[in-house]
C-alpha positions as CSV (number, residue, x, y, z in Angstrom):
1,X,105.9,148.2,93.5
2,X,105.4,150.6,96.5
3,X,108.1,152.6,98.7
4,X,106.4,150.4,101.4
5,X,106.6,147.1,99.7
6,X,110.7,147.9,99.1
7,X,110.8,149.2,102.9
8,X,109.2,145.7,104.4
9,X,111.6,143.6,102.1
10,X,115.1,144.9,102.5
11,X,115.2,145.7,106.2
12,X,114.4,142.0,108.0
13,X,116.8,140.9,105.1
14,X,119.9,143.7,106.6
15,X,119.1,142.4,110.2
16,X,119.5,138.9,108.7
17,X,122.7,139.0,107.1
18,X,123.8,141.0,110.3
19,X,123.1,138.0,112.6
20,X,125.2,135.6,109.9
21,X,128.0,138.0,110.4
22,X,127.7,138.3,114.2
23,X,127.5,134.3,114.7
24,X,130.9,133.8,113.5
25,X,132.5,134.4,116.3
26,X,131.5,131.3,118.0
27,X,133.1,129.4,115.6
28,X,136.1,127.5,117.2
29,X,136.7,124.0,115.2
30,X,135.6,122.4,112.4
31,X,132.3,120.6,114.0
32,X,131.4,124.2,115.1
33,X,131.4,124.8,111.1
34,X,129.6,121.9,109.8
35,X,127.6,120.8,113.3
36,X,127.2,123.8,115.3
37,X,129.2,122.3,117.7
38,X,126.2,119.2,118.1
39,X,125.0,121.2,120.7
40,X,122.0,122.4,119.1
41,X,118.5,122.5,120.7
42,X,115.1,120.8,118.8
43,X,113.3,123.9,118.6
44,X,116.1,125.9,116.9
45,X,116.9,122.7,114.5
46,X,113.2,122.4,114.0
47,X,112.4,126.0,113.4
48,X,115.4,126.6,111.3
49,X,114.5,123.6,109.0
50,X,111.4,125.2,108.5
51,X,112.7,127.7,105.8
52,X,115.3,125.2,104.7
53,X,112.7,123.0,103.8
54,X,110.5,125.6,102.2
55,X,111.5,127.3,99.1
56,X,110.3,129.7,96.5
57,X,110.5,126.3,94.2
58,X,108.5,124.2,96.3
59,X,105.8,126.8,96.3
60,X,105.7,127.3,92.4
61,X,106.0,123.6,91.6
62,X,103.3,123.1,94.3
63,X,100.8,125.6,92.4
64,X,102.2,123.9,89.0
65,X,101.0,120.6,90.1
66,X,97.9,121.3,91.5
67,X,96.6,123.7,88.7
68,X,97.1,120.4,87.0
69,X,95.8,117.9,89.2
70,X,94.0,119.6,92.3
71,X,93.5,118.0,95.7
72,X,91.1,115.0,94.8
73,X,94.6,112.6,94.6
74,X,95.8,114.2,98.3
75,X,93.4,112.4,99.9
76,X,95.4,108.8,99.3
77,X,98.4,110.8,100.3
78,X,97.2,110.6,103.8
79,X,98.4,107.1,104.3
80,X,102.1,109.0,103.7
81,X,101.9,111.7,105.8
82,X,101.6,109.1,109.3
83,X,104.4,106.9,108.0
84,X,106.8,110.2,108.4
85,X,105.0,110.9,112.0
86,X,105.7,107.4,112.4
87,X,109.3,107.9,112.0
88,X,110.1,110.9,113.7
89,X,108.2,109.2,117.1
90,X,110.1,106.0,116.4
91,X,113.2,107.8,115.4
92,X,113.7,105.7,112.3
93,X,117.1,106.1,111.0
94,X,117.6,109.4,112.8
95,X,118.6,108.3,116.2
96,X,121.3,105.6,114.8
97,X,122.7,108.2,112.5
98,X,123.2,110.4,115.3
99,X,124.5,107.7,117.5
100,X,127.5,107.5,114.4
101,X,128.7,110.8,115.6
102,X,129.7,111.1,111.4
103,X,130.3,114.5,110.6
104,X,129.6,114.1,107.4
105,X,127.9,111.6,105.2
106,X,130.5,110.0,103.4
107,X,132.3,109.9,106.7
108,X,129.5,107.2,107.7
109,X,130.1,105.6,104.5
110,X,134.1,104.5,105.1
111,X,133.1,103.5,108.4
112,X,130.4,101.2,107.3
113,X,131.9,100.3,103.9
114,X,135.3,101.6,102.9
115,X,137.3,104.6,101.9
116,X,136.6,104.4,98.0
117,X,133.0,103.9,98.3
118,X,132.9,107.0,100.3
119,X,134.4,109.3,97.5
120,X,132.8,107.4,95.1
121,X,129.1,107.9,96.5
122,X,129.7,111.1,97.8
123,X,131.0,112.4,94.6
124,X,127.8,110.8,92.8
125,X,125.6,112.1,95.6
126,X,126.8,115.5,95.2
127,X,126.8,115.7,91.3
128,X,123.0,114.6,91.7
129,X,122.3,117.2,94.7
130,X,123.8,120.4,92.9
131,X,122.3,119.6,89.7
132,X,118.7,119.5,91.3
133,X,119.4,122.2,93.8
134,X,120.7,124.5,91.5
135,X,117.2,124.7,89.5
136,X,116.1,126.5,93.1
137,X,118.0,130.0,92.4
138,X,116.8,129.7,88.4
139,X,113.3,129.6,89.3
140,X,113.4,132.1,91.9
141,X,114.6,134.8,89.6
142,X,112.2,134.2,87.7
143,X,109.7,134.4,90.1
144,X,111.2,137.9,91.2
145,X,111.4,139.2,87.7
146,X,107.9,138.6,87.2
147,X,106.4,139.2,90.6
148,X,108.4,143.0,90.6
149,X,107.1,143.5,87.5
150,X,110.9,143.9,86.1
151,X,112.4,144.2,82.6
152,X,114.2,141.0,81.5
153,X,117.6,143.1,80.6
154,X,118.7,146.4,81.8
155,X,121.2,149.1,80.0
156,X,124.1,149.8,82.4
157,X,126.4,152.4,80.3
158,X,124.6,151.5,76.7
159,X,125.4,148.0,77.7
160,X,122.2,145.4,77.8
161,X,122.6,143.2,80.8
162,X,120.0,140.3,81.9
163,X,118.0,141.2,85.0
164,X,118.3,137.2,85.4
165,X,122.0,137.6,85.8
166,X,121.7,140.7,88.5
167,X,119.8,138.9,90.9
168,X,121.1,135.9,90.5
169,X,124.2,137.1,91.3
170,X,122.9,138.7,94.1
171,X,121.0,135.7,95.7
172,X,124.0,133.9,95.5
173,X,126.0,136.8,97.3
174,X,123.7,136.8,100.1
175,X,124.0,133.2,100.7
176,X,127.4,133.2,100.7
177,X,127.3,136.0,103.7
178,X,125.3,133.4,105.6
179,X,127.8,130.6,104.8
180,X,131.1,132.2,105.1
181,X,131.4,133.5,108.9
182,X,130.2,130.3,110.9
183,X,128.8,128.0,108.1
184,X,126.0,125.7,110.5
185,X,125.8,128.0,113.2
186,X,125.1,131.1,110.8
187,X,122.7,129.0,109.2
188,X,120.9,127.8,112.3
189,X,121.1,131.3,113.4
190,X,119.0,132.9,110.5
191,X,117.0,130.0,109.4
192,X,115.5,130.0,112.7
193,X,115.2,134.3,112.9
194,X,113.8,133.6,109.7
195,X,111.7,130.9,110.7
196,X,110.2,132.9,113.3
197,X,109.2,136.0,111.1
198,X,107.7,133.5,108.8
199,X,105.1,132.3,111.1
200,X,102.9,135.8,111.1
201,X,103.2,136.2,107.9
202,X,101.5,132.9,106.9
203,X,98.9,134.0,109.0
204,X,98.3,137.2,107.5
205,X,98.5,135.9,103.8
206,X,95.9,133.2,104.9
207,X,93.7,135.6,106.3
208,X,93.6,138.1,103.2
209,X,93.0,135.3,100.7
210,X,89.9,134.0,102.5
211,X,88.3,137.2,103.2
212,X,88.8,138.1,99.6
213,X,88.1,135.2,97.6
214,X,85.2,133.4,98.4
215,X,84.7,129.7,99.5
216,X,80.9,129.1,98.4
217,X,81.0,131.6,96.0
218,X,84.2,131.1,93.8
219,X,86.9,128.5,95.4
220,X,84.7,125.7,95.7
221,X,82.6,125.7,92.3
222,X,85.6,126.1,90.7
223,X,87.3,122.7,92.3
224,X,84.1,120.9,91.6
225,X,84.1,122.0,87.8
226,X,86.2,119.4,86.7
227,X,85.7,116.3,83.8
228,X,85.0,113.1,85.0
229,X,87.8,111.0,85.9
230,X,89.9,114.4,86.6
231,X,88.2,116.0,89.5
232,X,90.0,117.9,91.9
233,X,88.3,117.1,95.0
234,X,86.8,113.7,94.6
235,X,89.8,111.2,95.7
236,X,87.3,108.2,94.0
237,X,87.1,110.0,90.6
238,X,90.9,110.6,89.7
239,X,91.7,107.5,87.3
240,X,92.5,109.7,84.5
241,X,94.7,112.3,85.9
242,X,98.6,111.6,84.5
243,X,101.8,112.6,85.6
244,X,100.7,113.5,89.6
245,X,98.6,110.8,89.9
246,X,97.9,107.7,92.2
247,X,101.0,106.0,91.3
248,X,103.3,109.0,92.0
249,X,101.9,108.6,95.4
250,X,102.6,104.9,95.5
251,X,106.5,105.8,94.2
252,X,106.7,108.6,97.3
253,X,105.3,106.1,99.7
254,X,108.0,103.7,98.9
255,X,110.6,106.4,98.9
256,X,109.8,107.8,102.0
257,X,110.8,104.2,103.7
258,X,113.7,103.3,101.3
259,X,115.4,106.7,101.1
260,X,114.7,108.1,104.8
261,X,118.2,108.2,105.3
262,X,119.5,108.9,102.1
263,X,120.4,112.7,102.5
264,X,121.7,112.5,105.9
265,X,125.0,114.2,106.7
266,X,126.2,117.6,106.2
267,X,122.8,118.9,107.4
268,X,121.3,119.4,110.8
269,X,120.5,115.6,111.5
270,X,124.4,115.6,113.1
271,X,123.7,119.2,115.1
272,X,121.5,118.2,117.9
273,X,123.4,117.8,121.3
274,X,122.3,114.3,121.5
275,X,120.3,111.6,119.5
276,X,117.3,112.0,121.8
277,X,117.6,115.7,121.2
278,X,117.9,115.1,117.4
279,X,114.5,112.9,117.5
280,X,112.6,115.2,119.5
281,X,113.6,117.6,116.8
282,X,112.2,115.4,114.3
283,X,108.9,114.9,116.7
284,X,108.5,118.6,116.5
285,X,108.4,118.8,112.8
286,X,105.2,117.3,112.6
287,X,103.7,120.0,114.5
288,X,106.2,122.7,112.8
289,X,105.1,122.9,109.0
290,X,101.0,123.1,109.6
291,X,100.7,127.0,108.9
292,X,102.8,126.9,105.9
293,X,101.4,124.3,104.1
294,X,98.0,125.6,105.0
295,X,99.3,129.1,103.3
296,X,100.7,126.8,100.2
297,X,97.3,125.3,99.8
298,X,95.6,128.5,100.1
299,X,97.5,130.6,97.4
300,X,97.0,127.1,95.1
301,X,93.4,127.0,95.2
302,X,93.3,131.2,95.1
303,X,95.2,130.7,91.6
304,X,92.9,127.8,90.3
305,X,89.6,129.7,91.2
306,X,91.2,133.4,89.6
307,X,92.1,131.7,86.3
308,X,89.2,129.8,85.9
309,X,85.9,131.4,87.2
310,X,83.8,133.4,85.5
311,X,83.7,136.4,88.2
312,X,87.3,136.7,88.0
313,X,87.8,136.4,83.8
314,X,88.9,139.9,83.0
315,X,92.0,139.5,85.4
316,X,92.5,136.4,84.0
317,X,92.5,137.3,81.0
318,X,95.2,140.2,81.7
319,X,97.3,137.5,83.4
320,X,97.5,135.9,80.5
321,X,98.3,138.2,78.2
322,X,100.9,139.4,80.6
323,X,102.7,136.2,80.8
324,X,102.4,135.5,77.0
325,X,104.2,139.0,76.8
326,X,106.7,138.1,79.0
327,X,107.4,134.2,78.9
328,X,107.6,134.4,75.1
329,X,110.4,137.5,75.4
330,X,112.4,134.7,77.2
331,X,111.8,131.7,75.1
332,X,111.6,132.8,71.5
333,X,114.2,134.2,70.0
334,X,112.5,135.2,67.0
335,X,111.4,138.5,67.1
336,X,108.8,137.7,64.4
337,X,107.7,134.7,65.9
338,X,107.6,136.3,69.3
339,X,105.2,138.8,67.6
340,X,102.9,136.7,66.4
341,X,102.2,134.6,69.5
342,X,101.6,138.1,71.8
343,X,99.3,139.0,69.1
344,X,97.3,135.6,68.6
345,X,97.0,135.6,72.4
346,X,95.8,138.7,72.6
347,X,93.4,138.3,70.0
348,X,91.5,136.0,72.6
349,X,88.7,137.2,74.1
350,X,88.4,137.2,77.8
351,X,86.7,133.5,78.2
352,X,83.7,133.9,81.0
353,X,82.8,129.9,81.6
354,X,79.8,129.3,83.1
355,X,79.9,126.4,85.5
356,X,77.1,123.9,85.5
357,X,76.5,124.8,81.9
358,X,79.7,124.8,79.9
359,X,81.5,121.9,79.5
360,X,83.4,121.0,82.8
361,X,87.0,121.6,82.4
362,X,89.4,119.3,81.5
363,X,93.3,117.9,81.8
364,X,93.3,118.3,77.5
365,X,90.3,121.4,77.1
366,X,90.5,123.9,79.9
367,X,91.2,127.8,79.7
368,X,94.5,127.7,78.9
369,X,94.1,125.8,75.8
370,X,93.4,128.5,73.2
371,X,96.7,129.7,74.2
372,X,99.1,127.1,73.7
373,X,97.1,126.0,70.5
374,X,98.1,129.9,69.5
375,X,101.5,129.5,70.6
376,X,101.8,126.2,69.2
377,X,100.6,127.4,65.5
378,X,102.9,130.1,65.8
379,X,106.4,128.6,66.5
380,X,105.1,125.1,64.8
381,X,105.0,121.5,65.0
382,X,108.2,120.5,64.3
383,X,111.3,119.2,66.2
384,X,112.5,122.8,66.9
385,X,108.9,123.9,67.4
386,X,107.6,121.4,69.8
387,X,110.8,122.2,71.7
388,X,110.7,125.8,71.8
389,X,106.7,125.5,72.8
390,X,108.1,122.8,75.6
391,X,109.9,125.9,77.0
392,X,107.0,128.4,76.6
393,X,104.4,126.5,78.2
394,X,107.0,125.4,81.1
395,X,107.4,128.9,82.4
396,X,104.2,130.0,81.1
397,X,103.0,127.2,84.1
398,X,105.4,128.2,86.3
399,X,104.8,131.7,86.8
400,X,101.3,132.1,86.6
401,X,100.9,131.8,90.4
402,X,103.3,134.9,90.3
403,X,101.8,137.3,88.2
404,X,98.3,136.4,89.9
405,X,99.5,137.1,93.2
406,X,101.3,140.5,91.9
407,X,97.5,141.2,89.9
408,X,95.4,140.6,93.5
409,X,97.8,141.6,96.4
410,X,97.9,145.0,97.6
411,X,100.6,147.1,98.9
412,X,101.6,146.0,101.8
413,X,101.0,142.3,101.6
414,X,102.9,142.5,98.2
415,X,106.1,143.7,100.5
416,X,105.4,141.0,103.1
417,X,105.1,137.8,100.3
418,X,108.3,139.2,98.9
419,X,109.8,139.6,102.3
420,X,108.9,136.0,102.5
421,X,109.8,134.6,99.2
422,X,113.4,136.3,99.7
423,X,113.9,134.6,103.2
424,X,112.9,131.1,101.6
425,X,115.2,131.3,98.8
426,X,118.2,132.6,100.9
427,X,117.6,129.9,103.5
428,X,117.5,126.9,101.0
429,X,120.2,128.4,99.0
430,X,122.7,128.8,101.5
431,X,121.8,125.4,102.9
432,X,122.1,123.8,99.8
433,X,125.8,125.1,98.9
434,X,126.8,124.5,102.2
435,X,125.8,120.8,102.1
436,X,127.5,120.1,99.1
437,X,130.0,122.1,99.5
438,X,131.0,120.5,102.9
439,X,130.5,116.9,101.4
440,X,132.9,117.9,98.1
441,X,135.3,118.8,100.6
442,X,134.9,116.2,103.6
443,X,134.1,113.5,101.3
444,X,135.7,114.2,97.9
445,X,138.8,115.6,98.8
446,X,140.0,115.0,102.5
447,X,140.2,110.7,101.9
448,X,143.0,111.6,99.3
449,X,144.7,113.4,101.6
450,X,147.8,111.9,103.6
451,X,148.7,114.9,105.7
452,X,145.6,116.3,107.8
453,X,144.3,120.1,107.0
454,X,145.0,122.5,110.1
455,X,141.8,123.4,111.3
456,X,142.2,126.8,110.2
457,X,143.4,125.5,106.9
458,X,140.2,123.1,107.1
459,X,137.8,126.1,108.0
460,X,139.5,128.0,105.0
461,X,138.7,125.4,102.5
462,X,135.2,124.5,103.3
463,X,134.5,127.8,103.1
464,X,136.3,128.2,99.4
465,X,134.1,125.0,98.4
466,X,131.2,126.7,99.4
467,X,132.0,129.8,97.0
468,X,132.8,127.2,94.3
469,X,129.5,125.0,94.3
470,X,127.8,129.0,94.3
471,X,129.7,129.6,91.1
472,X,128.4,126.5,89.8
473,X,124.4,127.0,90.9
474,X,125.1,130.6,89.1
475,X,126.2,129.0,86.1
476,X,124.0,126.1,85.7
477,X,121.1,128.6,86.6
478,X,122.1,130.6,83.6
479,X,122.9,128.0,80.7
480,X,120.2,125.4,81.9
481,X,117.2,124.9,79.9
482,X,114.2,123.2,81.6
483,X,111.2,121.7,80.1
484,X,109.1,119.5,82.1
485,X,107.3,120.1,85.3
486,X,109.2,121.1,88.4
487,X,108.4,117.9,90.8
488,X,109.4,115.8,87.6
489,X,112.6,117.6,87.3
490,X,114.1,117.3,90.8
491,X,112.6,113.6,91.1
492,X,114.5,112.2,87.9
493,X,117.8,114.1,88.7
494,X,117.4,112.7,92.7
495,X,116.7,109.4,91.5
496,X,120.8,109.6,90.2
497,X,121.5,109.5,93.5
498,X,118.4,107.9,95.5
499,X,117.4,105.1,92.9
500,X,120.4,102.8,94.5
501,X,121.2,105.0,97.9
502,X,118.6,103.3,99.9
503,X,119.4,100.0,100.6
504,X,122.7,101.1,101.3
505,X,122.2,103.5,104.0
506,X,119.5,101.5,105.4
507,X,121.2,98.3,105.2
508,X,124.4,100.5,106.6
509,X,122.4,101.2,109.6
510,X,120.4,98.6,110.4
511,X,121.8,95.3,108.9
512,X,125.2,93.3,109.4
513,X,124.6,91.7,106.6
514,X,125.1,94.5,103.8
515,X,128.8,94.9,102.3
516,X,130.8,96.9,99.9
517,X,129.9,94.8,97.1
518,X,126.1,95.4,97.4
519,X,126.7,99.4,98.1
520,X,128.4,99.2,94.9
521,X,126.2,97.3,93.2
522,X,122.9,98.8,94.5
523,X,124.4,102.1,93.0
524,X,125.5,101.4,89.8
525,X,121.8,99.8,89.1
526,X,119.9,102.4,90.4
527,X,121.9,105.1,89.0
528,X,122.4,103.8,85.8
529,X,118.7,103.4,85.0
530,X,117.8,106.9,86.2
531,X,120.6,108.3,84.0
532,X,119.6,106.6,81.0
533,X,115.9,107.8,81.7
534,X,117.4,111.5,82.1
535,X,119.0,111.0,78.7
536,X,116.1,109.6,77.2
537,X,113.5,112.5,78.4
538,X,116.2,115.5,77.5
539,X,116.4,114.4,73.9
540,X,113.3,113.0,73.1
541,X,111.4,115.9,71.5
542,X,114.5,117.4,69.4
543,X,116.1,113.9,68.8
544,X,115.0,110.3,69.5
545,X,111.4,110.7,68.5
546,X,112.3,112.0,65.2
547,X,114.8,109.5,64.5
548,X,111.9,107.0,65.4
549,X,110.0,108.5,62.8
550,X,112.6,108.5,59.9
551,X,113.4,104.9,60.4
552,X,109.7,103.8,61.0
553,X,110.2,102.6,64.2
554,X,107.7,104.9,66.0
555,X,104.8,102.7,65.9
556,X,106.4,99.7,67.1
557,X,108.3,101.2,69.9
558,X,104.7,102.6,70.8
559,X,103.2,98.8,70.7
560,X,105.7,97.8,72.5
561,X,105.5,100.4,75.5
562,X,101.6,100.4,75.6
563,X,101.7,96.7,75.8
564,X,103.8,96.7,78.6
565,X,102.1,99.7,80.7
566,X,98.5,98.0,79.6
567,X,98.2,95.8,82.8
568,X,98.8,98.9,85.5
569,X,96.1,101.3,83.3
570,X,95.0,103.9,83.8
571,X,97.6,104.7,86.4
572,X,100.2,103.9,84.4
573,X,100.0,104.9,80.7
574,X,103.2,104.5,78.0
575,X,101.7,106.8,75.4
576,X,103.6,107.7,72.2
577,X,103.8,111.6,71.5
578,X,106.1,113.9,69.8
579,X,106.8,116.3,72.5
580,X,107.5,114.2,75.4
581,X,108.9,110.6,76.4
582,X,106.1,108.2,77.6
583,X,108.1,107.1,80.4
584,X,107.5,109.9,83.3
585,X,110.1,110.7,86.1
586,X,108.5,108.8,88.4
587,X,107.9,105.4,86.7
588,X,112.0,105.9,86.2
589,X,112.7,106.2,89.8
590,X,110.5,103.4,91.1
591,X,112.3,101.2,88.7
592,X,115.4,102.5,89.7
593,X,114.7,102.0,93.5
594,X,113.8,98.3,93.0
595,X,116.9,97.5,90.4
596,X,119.3,99.1,93.5
597,X,117.4,97.1,96.2
598,X,117.7,93.2,94.3
599,X,121.9,94.5,93.4
600,X,122.6,95.3,97.3
601,X,120.7,92.2,98.1
602,X,122.6,90.0,95.3
603,X,126.0,91.4,95.7
604,X,125.9,91.3,99.4
605,X,124.9,87.4,99.3
606,X,127.5,86.8,96.8
607,X,130.2,88.3,98.8
608,X,129.1,88.0,102.1
609,X,132.4,86.9,104.4
610,X,130.9,87.7,107.7
611,X,128.8,90.0,110.3
612,X,130.2,93.9,110.2
613,X,130.5,95.1,114.1
614,X,127.3,97.4,114.2
615,X,128.0,98.3,117.9
616,X,131.3,99.8,116.9
617,X,129.6,101.9,114.3
618,X,126.6,103.1,116.7
619,X,129.2,103.5,119.9
620,X,127.0,101.0,121.9
621,X,127.4,98.2,124.3
622,X,131.6,98.4,125.3
623,X,132.4,101.0,122.5
624,X,130.0,103.7,123.8
625,X,133.0,105.5,125.3
626,X,131.7,109.1,126.2
627,X,129.0,107.4,128.7
628,X,126.3,108.6,127.2
629,X,123.0,107.4,129.1
630,X,121.3,105.0,126.6
631,X,117.9,103.1,127.7
632,X,116.7,102.3,124.2
633,X,116.4,98.5,124.7
634,X,114.0,97.9,127.0
635,X,111.7,94.8,126.5
636,X,108.3,94.6,125.2
637,X,105.7,94.3,128.1
638,X,101.9,94.6,128.3
639,X,102.5,97.8,130.4
640,X,104.9,99.4,128.0
641,X,103.5,98.5,124.5
642,X,102.0,101.7,123.4
643,X,104.9,103.6,124.7
644,X,107.1,101.2,122.6
645,X,105.0,101.3,119.5
646,X,105.2,105.2,119.7
647,X,109.0,105.4,120.5
648,X,109.0,106.6,123.8
649,X,111.9,105.4,125.7
650,X,112.9,106.2,129.7
651,X,114.9,109.0,128.1
652,X,112.0,110.8,127.5
653,X,110.6,113.9,130.4
654,X,107.3,114.7,131.1
655,X,107.1,117.3,128.1
656,X,108.5,115.1,125.8
657,X,105.7,112.5,126.7
658,X,103.3,114.9,126.0
659,X,104.6,116.3,123.0
660,X,104.9,112.5,121.5
661,X,101.5,111.6,122.7
662,X,100.0,114.9,121.2
663,X,101.8,114.1,117.8
664,X,100.5,110.5,117.9
665,X,96.7,111.7,118.1
666,X,96.6,114.5,115.7
667,X,98.4,112.4,112.9
668,X,97.4,109.0,113.5
669,X,94.1,108.9,115.3
670,X,92.9,111.9,113.7
671,X,94.4,112.2,110.5
672,X,94.7,109.1,109.5
673,X,91.8,107.0,111.6
674,X,89.1,109.7,111.3
675,X,89.8,111.7,108.3
676,X,91.2,108.8,105.9
677,X,89.9,105.3,107.5
678,X,86.5,106.4,108.4
679,X,85.7,108.5,105.3
680,X,87.1,105.2,103.3
681,X,84.3,102.9,105.4
682,X,81.7,105.5,105.0
683,X,82.1,105.8,101.2
684,X,82.1,102.1,100.8
685,X,79.0,102.5,102.4
686,X,77.3,105.4,101.3
687,X,79.6,107.0,98.1
688,X,79.9,111.1,99.0
689,X,78.5,113.4,96.6
690,X,81.0,116.0,95.3
691,X,79.1,119.1,97.3
692,X,80.4,116.7,100.2
693,X,84.0,116.0,99.2
694,X,84.5,120.5,99.4
695,X,83.4,120.7,102.7
696,X,85.1,118.1,103.8
697,X,88.2,119.7,101.9
698,X,87.5,122.9,103.8
699,X,87.7,121.3,107.2
700,X,90.2,118.9,107.1
701,X,92.8,120.9,105.1
702,X,92.0,124.0,105.7
703,X,89.8,125.0,108.9
704,X,91.6,122.5,111.4
705,X,95.3,123.2,110.1
706,X,94.7,126.8,110.5
707,X,93.9,126.5,114.2
708,X,96.5,124.0,115.1
709,X,98.7,126.5,113.2
710,X,97.9,129.6,115.1
711,X,99.1,127.3,118.4
712,X,102.1,126.1,117.1
713,X,102.8,130.1,115.8
714,X,102.7,130.9,119.3
715,X,104.8,127.5,120.6
716,X,107.4,127.5,118.3
717,X,108.0,131.4,118.7
718,X,108.8,130.7,122.2
719,X,110.8,127.7,121.8
720,X,112.7,128.7,118.8
721,X,113.9,132.0,121.1
722,X,114.7,130.0,124.0
723,X,116.8,127.7,121.8
724,X,118.6,130.1,120.2
725,X,119.9,131.9,123.4
726,X,120.5,128.5,124.7
727,X,122.7,127.8,121.9
728,X,125.0,130.8,121.8
729,X,125.7,130.1,125.4
730,X,126.5,126.4,124.7
731,X,128.9,127.2,122.1
732,X,130.9,129.5,124.0
733,X,131.3,126.8,126.8
734,X,132.4,124.2,124.4
735,X,135.3,122.8,123.8
736,X,137.2,122.0,120.7
737,X,138.9,118.5,119.7
738,X,140.9,119.3,116.9
739,X,140.6,115.4,115.8
740,X,137.1,115.7,115.3
741,X,137.2,116.3,112.1
742,X,135.8,113.9,109.7
743,X,138.5,111.9,108.9
744,X,138.5,107.5,109.4
745,X,141.4,105.1,110.1
746,X,140.4,101.5,110.3
747,X,136.5,101.8,109.8
748,X,136.7,104.4,113.0
749,X,136.3,107.8,113.3
750,X,139.9,109.1,114.5
751,X,138.5,110.9,117.4
752,X,137.2,107.8,118.9
753,X,139.9,105.1,117.6
754,X,142.1,105.2,120.6
755,X,139.4,105.4,123.1
756,X,137.8,102.3,121.0
757,X,141.0,100.1,121.3
758,X,141.0,101.1,124.8
759,X,137.3,99.4,125.7
760,X,138.1,96.4,123.4
761,X,141.7,95.7,125.0
762,X,139.6,96.1,129.0
763,X,136.7,93.7,127.3
764,X,139.3,91.1,126.4
765,X,141.3,92.0,129.6
766,X,137.9,91.5,131.9
767,X,137.5,88.2,129.5
768,X,140.8,86.5,130.2
769,X,140.3,87.0,134.3
770,X,136.8,85.8,134.2
771,X,138.4,82.5,132.6
772,X,141.4,82.4,134.8
773,X,138.6,82.6,137.7
774,X,136.8,80.0,135.9
775,X,139.6,77.8,135.8
């Protein structure tokens, strides 16, 4: 790395940390620390969420997945993307959540169900969330070690210290600097600043890659060179793809609807100055991410091309040799085996794969296959050997993108990309530490306290909990061994909570029917299935499969699994192998969600005692104690049918309507109607040749989103700057209420209790007066 690259990476980070410290002066109370005083505007939320949502692990996971499956399957994913836009336009879950005014996820659960469920569900969600998110720092640290070309350990005063530990401590320390001064205020300000810096970096990286790697000459031919049934471009030729296939999209579609509200609370969903402003921030999210995902896509196809196209054969050989050397140092403890692996991989010549002459590449037979065969021969094929090989293959696949970029980008661009990665890891780590720590204090510890914290004590313990979570992230990253794809790991770990959370949250926000028994039942059913799946996956290679073989049960169990999955082939194939549990994470997650829904409905039905007071939860009708103007109940007429369909209410200004209609037109008319429905109809009449799909991919996934991304870069830079200035002004003018700290009494937020009691008494008095007049 050149000194110019180091300056590009370090100087903006110092500014970001300075902003975090400065923003602490605006925190006066608990609401400021947890929800930015509930005065944030739409752009500061939306731009801040860009970097909080993107991360190093997102990029690594996407490249890892796309290297295996390409983009053919993504065509069917166009059914999922517009669904999120519809949710944003209609305010599905988000609007009602903001109406509850819950400071935390657990506060909502206590208001809707009871205190015991608040504590239990919050603890379970936090465990799932922390274990899932703790993988992020580990992946990020590995990324920086490989990207910067650092050794795995350094000697300080004769003591060998792993670089992994040094960088991890540094990242956790920077995250704490962003959290400690102002909590959500600091996070919103720093995330927004980082988001504004990211937009021009996206443009520069995409421009460089496309200027130096030919689409027609290299990218398209490489993407088209795949075996039948495993196409990287043709969505009608993907039946043999495993793991990240069409069934995974079905699971994601189902989960998108069911778990829309399952991560609400302790994030920016309670920071908007009004429910409408919160809803508009979600709508803007449809435009916000455009260029970010163009960059992710371009990097992924560049990696695929360099590692497989004949033009880059020598560079690919260098990348594979470097990967084998660094990964073996990390995963193979025996020096003899490690040397044998490195020697065997280096002996493999540069592979000049000739497209159209040699057999097309496949999931099983590709240019990485000789490397994996050489490694497995060296480490052995028994239980321990299989486990070591799984570790090697996992890190090899994850770090392939990192080494490719390091050996491709020039001076300056290396620094820009390094800065981007630092900003992404910082914005995600601090947000995830903060979210988990606030849940622990607000929803696990506070409900046990008989005497409330003073505001000063409350803020102190919120900060201390964040330190505790950061220490957990650090220890988990140091000790955990990952042996599966990143997306598979995060899916199965999240399913500990998400398996049963969907009906709990949707039923809580929208139904008067669901009750506490149903909520407990849903969590026990969904989480139980997920935890069982995690145990089987984690212990399969070393313990469970060898036990089945020893007992002679492997054939019968394999036949049973094959019989059960056979009706769903080729998209679900439960095939016995020594290395991996046959049922993948998406399939376990889907089973868990179905069980959670059934348990919620049955549990609530069996113990139903009457409808829940939903108006009180949502501060509607007589319970609208703040006097908020809510115009969401207008009747359907032929004049307003289109406005109702896309969620436009009388609260919308002219600018809001333009934004809503632009999102509707781009996402539903263009993306769904033209680029999906029309293409499906066309292919029913005349199936496209593979070359047409390459042009389709270039136009719809790169060219048009890039044009839209340039426009939104200017738009969101202006909006984010304006809203940041306004946020400082509103925070300075805000008057804090010490009762607004997340406590609940009698299923009513303590801050609203007196006002709601008075509203109920006033309603009863008016009814009595009216009754007397009638008599």
